[in-house]
C-alpha positions in Angstrom: 88.8 86.3 58.7 85.7 87.1 60.3 85.1 90.1 58.2 85.8 88.0 54.9 83.6 84.9 56.1 80.8 87.4 56.9 81.1 88.6 53.3 80.8 85.1 52.0 78.1 84.4 54.1 76.2 87.4 52.9 76.6 86.6 49.2 75.6 82.8 49.8 72.5 84.0 51.3 72.1 86.6 48.6 72.3 84.0 46.1 69.9 81.5 47.9 67.4 84.1 48.1 67.7 84.9 44.3 67.2 81.3 43.2 63.3 81.1 43.8 62.8 84.3 41.9 64.8 82.5 38.8 62.8 79.4 39.0 59.4 81.4 38.9 60.6 83.1 36.0 61.5 80.0 34.2 58.0 78.4 35.4 56.2 81.3 33.8 57.8 80.9 30.6 57.3 77.3 30.4 53.7 77.9 31.3 53.4 80.5 28.6 54.9 77.8 25.9 52.5 75.0 27.2 49.3 77.5 26.7 50.7 78.5 23.1 50.8 74.6 22.3 47.6 74.1 23.4 46.4 76.6 21.4 48.3 75.4 18.5 47.0 71.5 19.1 43.2 72.9 19.7 43.5 74.8 16.2 45.1 72.0 14.4 42.3 69.6 15.8 39.9 72.0 14.4 41.8 72.1 10.9 41.4 68.2 11.0 38.0 68.2 11.8 37.1 70.8 9.0 39.0 68.8 6.7 37.3 65.7 7.5 33.9 67.5 7.0 34.9 68.7 3.5 36.1 65.2 2.5 33.0 63.3 3.9 31.1 65.9 1.7 33.3 65.4 -1.2 32.5 61.7 -0.7 28.8 61.8 -0.3 28.7 63.6 -3.5 31.3 61.1 -5.3 29.4 59.1 -7.9 30.1 55.7 -6.3 28.1 56.9 -3.2 24.8 57.7 -4.9 25.2 56.4 -8.6 25.5 52.7 -9.7 25.5 51.7 -13.3 25.3 47.9 -14.6 23.7 46.2 -17.8 24.0 43.3 -20.1 24.5 42.2 -23.3 23.4 39.3 -25.2 23.9 37.6 -28.7 21.4 34.9 -29.5 21.1 32.4 -32.4 17.8 30.6 -32.9 16.6 28.0 -35.4 12.8 27.9 -35.6 10.6 25.3 -37.1 7.1 24.6 -37.0 4.2 22.7 -38.4 1.0 24.4 -39.9 -2.3 22.5 -39.0 -5.1 21.7 -41.5 -7.4 24.9 -41.5 -9.9 27.2 -43.2 -8.3 30.6 -43.7 -10.5 33.8 -42.7 -10.4 34.8 -46.4 -11.8 31.6 -47.4 -14.6 32.2 -45.0 -15.4 35.4 -46.4 -15.5 34.1 -49.8 -17.6 31.4 -48.8 -20.2 34.1 -47.3 -20.0 36.2 -49.9 -21.0 33.4 -52.6 -24.3 32.8 -50.3 -22.4 29.8 -48.8 -22.7 28.0 -52.2 -19.0 27.9 -53.5 -17.0 25.3 -51.0 -14.1 26.9 -49.3 -10.8 25.6 -50.1 -8.9 24.1 -47.1 -5.5 25.0 -46.4 -3.7 21.7 -46.2 -1.6 21.1 -43.2 1.8 19.2 -42.5 3.5 22.1 -44.3 6.8 23.4 -42.8 7.8 27.2 -41.9 11.3 27.6 -40.6 13.8 29.9 -40.0 17.4 28.3 -40.2 19.3 31.3 -38.8 17.7 34.1 -36.8 20.5 36.3 -35.2 19.8 38.8 -32.5 21.7 41.5 -30.3 20.1 42.8 -26.9 21.5 45.5 -24.7 20.5 46.6 -21.5 21.8 49.5 -19.2 20.5 49.8 -15.7 21.2 53.1 -13.7 20.4 53.3 -10.0 20.4 56.7 -8.0 20.3 57.6 -4.6 18.3 61.0 -4.6 17.5 61.8 -1.2 17.1 59.9 2.2 15.0 57.2 1.5 14.1 57.9 -2.2 15.9 56.1 -5.2 15.5 56.1 -8.9 15.6 53.2 -11.0 16.1 53.3 -14.8 16.6 50.4 -17.5 17.3 51.2 -21.1 17.0 48.0 -23.3 17.7 47.8 -27.2 16.8 44.4 -29.1 17.5 44.4 -32.6 17.4 41.3 -35.6 20.3 41.1 -37.6 20.0 42.2 -40.8 16.5 43.9 -40.2 15.0 47.4 -39.1 11.7 45.8 -37.8 10.3 42.4 -36.5 8.9 41.3 -39.8 11.6 38.2 -39.2 9.6 36.7 -36.3 6.5 36.5 -38.6 5.8 34.5 -41.7 5.7 35.2 -45.2 3.7 38.1 -46.4 3.4 39.2 -42.8 1.6 35.9 -41.8 1.0 36.1 -38.5 1.1 32.7 -36.2 0.5 34.1 -32.5 -1.1 37.5 -31.5 1.4 38.4 -29.2 3.9 38.2 -32.0 1.9 40.2 -34.6 4.0 43.2 -33.9 5.3 45.7 -31.4 3.6 47.5 -29.0 4.1 49.5 -25.8 4.5 46.9 -23.2 6.9 44.7 -25.4 9.5 47.1 -27.0 12.9 46.0 -25.9 11.3 42.4 -25.2 10.5 41.3 -28.4 13.3 41.7 -31.4 12.5 45.0 -33.2 14.2 47.8 -35.2 17.3 48.4 -32.6 16.1 51.6 -30.9 17.5 52.0 -27.4 13.9 52.6 -25.4 13.2 53.3 -21.8 12.1 49.8 -20.4 11.8 51.0 -17.0 12.0 54.1 -14.9 10.7 54.6 -11.3 10.9 56.3 -8.2 10.8 54.8 -4.9 10.4 56.0 -1.3 11.1 53.5 1.6 10.8 53.6 5.1 7.7 56.3 5.1 7.0 57.6 8.5 9.7 55.2 10.2 7.2 52.2 9.1 8.2 49.5 6.8 6.2 50.7 4.0 7.2 51.6 0.5 5.8 53.6 -2.4 7.0 53.2 -5.8 5.6 55.0 -9.3 6.7 54.9 -12.7 7.0 52.3 -15.6 7.1 49.0 -13.8 9.3 46.2 -13.4 6.7 44.0 -14.3 8.6 41.8 -16.7 10.9 39.0 -16.1 9.6 37.8 -12.7 10.2 34.6 -11.0 11.1 31.9 -12.0 12.5 33.1 -15.4 15.5 34.5 -13.4 16.6 30.8 -13.1 16.6 30.3 -17.1 18.0 34.0 -17.6 20.8 33.5 -14.8 19.9 36.7 -13.1 19.8 37.1 -9.5 15.9 36.6 -7.5 14.0 39.6 -8.1 13.3 41.3 -4.8 9.8 42.7 -3.9 9.3 44.5 -7.1 8.9 41.5 -9.0 5.8 39.7 -10.7 5.3 36.1 -11.0 5.8 35.3 -14.8 2.9 32.6 -15.0 0.7 35.7 -14.9 2.2 39.0 -15.6 5.3 39.7 -18.4 4.5 43.1 -19.8 5.8 46.7 -19.1 3.4 48.4 -17.3 3.2 52.2 -16.2 1.8 52.2 -12.7 2.1 52.6 -9.0 2.9 50.0 -6.1 2.1 50.6 -2.3 4.1 48.0 -0.4 4.1 46.8 3.3 7.1 44.5 4.7 6.3 43.9 8.6 9.3 42.2 10.5 7.7 38.9 11.9 10.5 36.3 13.1 8.3 33.5 12.4 7.6 34.8 8.6 11.2 35.7 7.5 10.9 38.2 4.4 7.3 38.7 4.7 5.5 41.6 2.4 2.5 42.5 0.6 1.8 45.1 -2.2 -0.9 46.6 -3.9 0.0 47.4 -7.6 -2.1 49.3 -10.4 -1.1 49.6 -14.1 -2.1 51.4 -17.0 -2.1 49.0 -20.1 -4.2 51.4 -22.7 -4.8 55.2 -22.6 -8.0 55.9 -24.7 -7.1 59.5 -24.8 -9.5 62.6 -25.1 -13.1 61.6 -26.0 -16.1 64.0 -26.2 -18.7 64.8 -23.6 -20.9 61.6 -24.7 -18.1 59.7 -24.0 -17.3 58.0 -27.4 -14.6 55.7 -27.7 -13.6 52.6 -25.8 -12.4 52.9 -22.1 -8.7 53.0 -20.7 -7.6 49.4 -20.1 -6.2 49.0 -16.4 -4.7 46.3 -14.3 -4.9 46.0 -10.4 -3.1 43.4 -8.5 -2.6 42.2 -5.1 0.8 40.2 -4.3 1.1 38.6 -0.8 4.6 36.8 0.2 4.3 35.2 3.3 7.9 33.6 3.5 10.8 34.8 1.3 14.6 33.4 2.0 17.4 32.3 -0.1 16.4 28.9 0.2 12.0 29.1 0.0 9.7 31.5 -1.3 6.1 31.1 -1.2 3.7 33.7 -3.1 0.1 34.7 -4.1 -1.4 36.7 -6.8 -4.3 38.4 -7.5 -4.9 40.3 -10.9 -7.8 42.0 -12.5 -7.4 43.2 -16.1 -10.2 45.9 -16.5 -11.8 46.8 -19.9 -9.7 44.6 -22.1 -9.2 45.8 -25.7 -9.5 43.7 -28.5 -5.9 44.8 -29.6 -3.2 46.9 -28.3 -1.8 49.8 -30.2 0.7 48.3 -32.6 3.5 50.1 -33.4 4.9 47.7 -36.4 2.8 44.8 -38.1 -1.1 44.1 -37.4 -3.3 42.0 -35.2 -6.0 39.9 -36.7 -8.7 41.4 -34.2 -7.8 45.2 -35.7 -6.0 45.4 -39.1 -4.7 48.9 -38.2 -3.2 48.2 -35.0 -6.0 50.3 -33.1 -8.3 49.4 -30.3 -11.9 49.6 -31.3 -13.3 47.5 -28.6 -13.5 46.7 -25.0 -14.4 42.9 -24.5 -14.6 42.8 -21.0 -12.6 42.2 -17.6 -10.2 38.9 -16.5 -9.4 37.8 -13.2 -6.2 35.7 -12.4 -5.3 33.9 -9.3 -1.8 32.3 -8.8 0.4 30.6 -6.4 4.3 30.4 -6.9 6.5 28.4 -4.9 10.4 28.9 -5.1 13.0 27.2 -3.5 16.9 25.9 -3.2 18.6 22.8 -1.9 22.1 23.1 -1.4 24.9 20.5 -1.5 22.8 18.0 -3.6 25.7 15.7 -4.9 27.8 18.0 -6.7 25.8 21.2 -6.5 22.8 22.9 -5.3 19.3 22.5 -6.7 16.9 25.1 -7.6 13.1 24.3 -8.0 9.7 25.9 -8.7 5.9 25.2 -9.0 3.7 27.5 -10.3 -0.4 27.4 -10.9 -2.7 29.7 -12.0 -6.5 30.0 -13.1 -8.0 32.4 -15.3 -12.0 33.6 -15.3 -13.5 36.0 -18.2 -16.0 38.3 -17.5 -17.3 39.4 -21.1 -19.3 42.1 -22.5 -21.5 41.5 -25.4 -18.9 43.5 -27.5 -17.4 41.7 -30.3 -14.6 42.4 -32.8 -15.6 44.1 -36.1 -13.2 44.4 -39.2 -13.7 47.0 -41.9 -13.1 44.7 -45.0 -12.4 47.8 -47.1 -15.4 47.2 -49.4 -19.1 46.6 -49.0 -20.1 42.7 -49.7 -23.7 42.4 -49.5 -24.8 39.8 -46.8 -21.5 39.9 -45.3 -20.4 43.9 -44.3 -22.7 46.5 -43.3 -23.0 49.6 -45.4 -19.6 50.9 -44.2 -17.7 47.7 -45.3 -17.7 46.4 -41.4 -17.7 42.6 -40.7 -18.7 41.5 -37.4 -16.8 38.5 -36.5 -19.2 37.7 -33.7 -15.8 37.2 -31.5 -15.6 38.4 -28.0 -13.9 37.8 -24.8 -13.1 33.9 -25.3 -16.3 33.4 -26.8 -17.5 33.4 -30.7 -21.3 33.5 -31.3 -22.5 33.3 -27.8 -21.5 35.5 -24.9 -20.4 33.3 -22.1 -17.6 33.4 -19.2 -14.7 30.9 -19.7 -12.3 29.3 -16.8 -8.7 28.3 -17.6 -5.6 26.9 -15.7 -2.1 26.4 -16.4 0.9 24.9 -14.4 4.5 25.5 -14.8 7.3 23.3 -12.9 10.9 22.8 -13.4 14.4 23.6 -11.8 18.0 24.2 -12.5 21.0 22.5 -11.1 24.2 24.1 -10.3 27.6 22.5 -10.2 29.6 25.1 -8.5 33.2 23.9 -9.0 32.6 24.0 -13.2 30.2 27.0 -13.4 27.8 24.7 -15.0 24.0 24.9 -14.7 21.5 22.5 -16.3 17.7 23.5 -16.5 14.5 21.6 -17.1 11.0 23.3 -17.4 7.6 22.1 -18.3 4.2 24.0 -18.6 0.8 23.0 -19.6 -2.4 25.5 -20.4 -5.9 24.2 -20.7 -8.3 25.0 -23.4 -9.6 28.6 -21.9 -6.4 29.5 -20.3 -5.4 33.0 -21.0 -2.4 35.0 -19.5 -1.1 38.3 -19.9 2.7 37.8 -20.6 3.3 38.9 -24.3 6.8 40.4 -23.0 8.1 36.8 -22.2 11.4 36.0 -23.7 10.3 33.2 -26.2 10.8 33.5 -30.0 7.8 31.8 -31.3 5.2 33.1 -28.3 5.1 33.5 -24.7 5.1 29.9 -23.5 3.2 30.3 -20.2 0.3 31.6 -22.4 0.2 28.1 -24.6 -2.9 25.9 -24.9 -1.0 22.5 -24.5 2.2 21.5 -23.4 5.7 23.3 -23.6 8.8 21.3 -22.8 12.4 23.3 -22.4 15.7 22.3 -21.6 18.9 24.4 -21.3 22.7 24.6 -20.3 24.2 27.4 -19.0 28.4 27.8 -18.8 29.6 30.2 -16.9 33.3 31.2 -17.8 35.4 30.9 -14.6 36.8 34.7 -15.2 37.4 37.1 -12.4 34.7 39.9 -12.1 35.8 43.5 -12.3 33.1 46.0 -12.6 31.0 44.2 -9.7 30.6 41.1 -8.0 27.7 40.1 -10.0 29.6 40.5 -13.3 29.8 37.3 -15.4 30.2 35.9 -19.0 28.7 32.6 -20.0 27.0 30.8 -23.1 23.9 29.1 -23.0 22.3 26.5 -25.3 18.4 25.7 -25.2 15.7 23.8 -26.8 11.8 24.5 -26.7 9.0 22.4 -28.0 5.5 23.3 -28.3 2.8 20.9 -28.4 -0.6 22.8 -29.2 -3.8 21.4 -28.1 -6.2 24.1 -28.8 -5.7 27.5 -31.1 -5.3 31.1 -30.0 -2.5 30.8 -27.4 -2.1 34.2 -25.8 -4.9 35.5 -27.6 -8.2 36.4 -25.9 -10.3 37.2 -28.9 -12.7 34.5 -30.1 -13.3 31.1 -28.7 -10.4 28.6 -29.0 -10.7 25.3 -31.5 -9.3 22.1 -31.0 -6.2 21.6 -33.4 -7.7 18.4 -34.8 -11.2 19.8 -35.5 -9.9 22.6 -37.7 -10.5 20.9 -40.6 -14.0 19.6 -39.8 -16.0 23.0 -40.6 -15.3 26.4 -42.2 -17.1 27.7 -39.4 -13.8 27.3 -37.2 -11.8 29.4 -39.8 -8.8 31.1 -38.6 -7.5 34.7 -38.7 -4.3 33.5 -38.0 -2.1 30.6 -39.2 -2.5 27.8 -36.5 0.5 25.5 -35.9 0.2 22.2 -34.4 3.7 22.0 -33.0 6.7 24.4 -33.1 10.5 23.9 -32.1 13.0 26.4 -31.2 16.9 25.7 -30.8 18.6 28.8 -29.3 22.1 29.9 -28.1 23.7 32.7 -26.6 26.7 34.5 -25.6 26.1 36.8 -22.8 28.0 39.4 -20.5 26.7 40.8 -17.5 28.6 43.8 -16.1 
């Protein structure tokens, strides 16, 4: 028994001694498995990181991250009605001079009505915004504006090319796509913007400028308020090619404040000989200061100077009384403009919100001694020179005697928005003095740019948005608009800086007041649109 118990004890002892070695072996295997799992996990994490980077690169290159496309379409109906004033025509005046001032000229009897009962137009715009590199973007806008049943702009002039206003005498570079034409899809805007220069609130922008459709015209157009690239409508509405340098400091007491310096080329003279023959380029410089700009209030000061103002732009269609061939042939001088603009919103007024604006401006001419000379096509003794040129004695807002002129204008109005129904009601009024002149031929008015009228213009409109869910973007909308304009002219030459204005009531008093364009004493425009913004 003793021998048996010794054997059992030895076996138990041997078994007990063998247990640590088996546990150690098991721990080693587990450790290896853990290390293997850790390596696999690390490899999986690295794989996920690589995948995330690839996805991020793909997203960065995806169209939605760097490219945005939007646009608008408009169908418009216009009923145009105007009343011609008693006046002597330019042809009457030439005939009177050719007769040695012995044959009495014929007075063109006024109170004649001119009208177009149904003018249809289609306008299409396409906007492209692209992020090129860090802090650098490109914006482009293509624009087409066509008269139904026509391949030119003659429908907005009278019979046999009769012209009522110089800014509607034909199409030229700064008005393509803004005045109805032949339906060509033209580049209205294209410019590059570099912002955050040297990590400062500076920006630089160059190209074909967004110098049309400025405040407060966005209210009537049912657009968003233009950003710091916009211009005041009362002073400028013209598609310039130029450059802007802007600065937007962060002042807590002056939210949204910014200022910018602007330069634009209005006419390029081209290559001249070493003697400098030919007229000079026409340029525009400007300073825009906005001390306060929020959703509820904006204050703005603008100064512009037009340098070497031409007698006529290069006409692409039609012709201008100051240059029948549509080619500039004289620099008439410089013009200074000063303007103040205020824009505001008052929320929760009755059933909706009230948008209001008030603008005022002054123009000052600095004329040269140059006058407009017309080639009549033949030599008329005592009237033309040996080459058939007739000197009209008309300069920059003067006729017969060189003189600087000051003009002024005011523009006020507002729009009341009823949010619940999508209804917007607008009223506007503007007045221009005898010698007021602006630079706004691209304005969205059919008769003539109303902010350049020498007299009074009244306008009312109603916008009815359709309560439809936006799809292409949160700014997408569809609406109808019905509006009415009434022009009451005090003086001739609205939107024209060639020659001195004449009081409408004095036109028939003397043949010396003869007009190269047919003067209207009043005009009306009833219009309706269907518009889609996407």
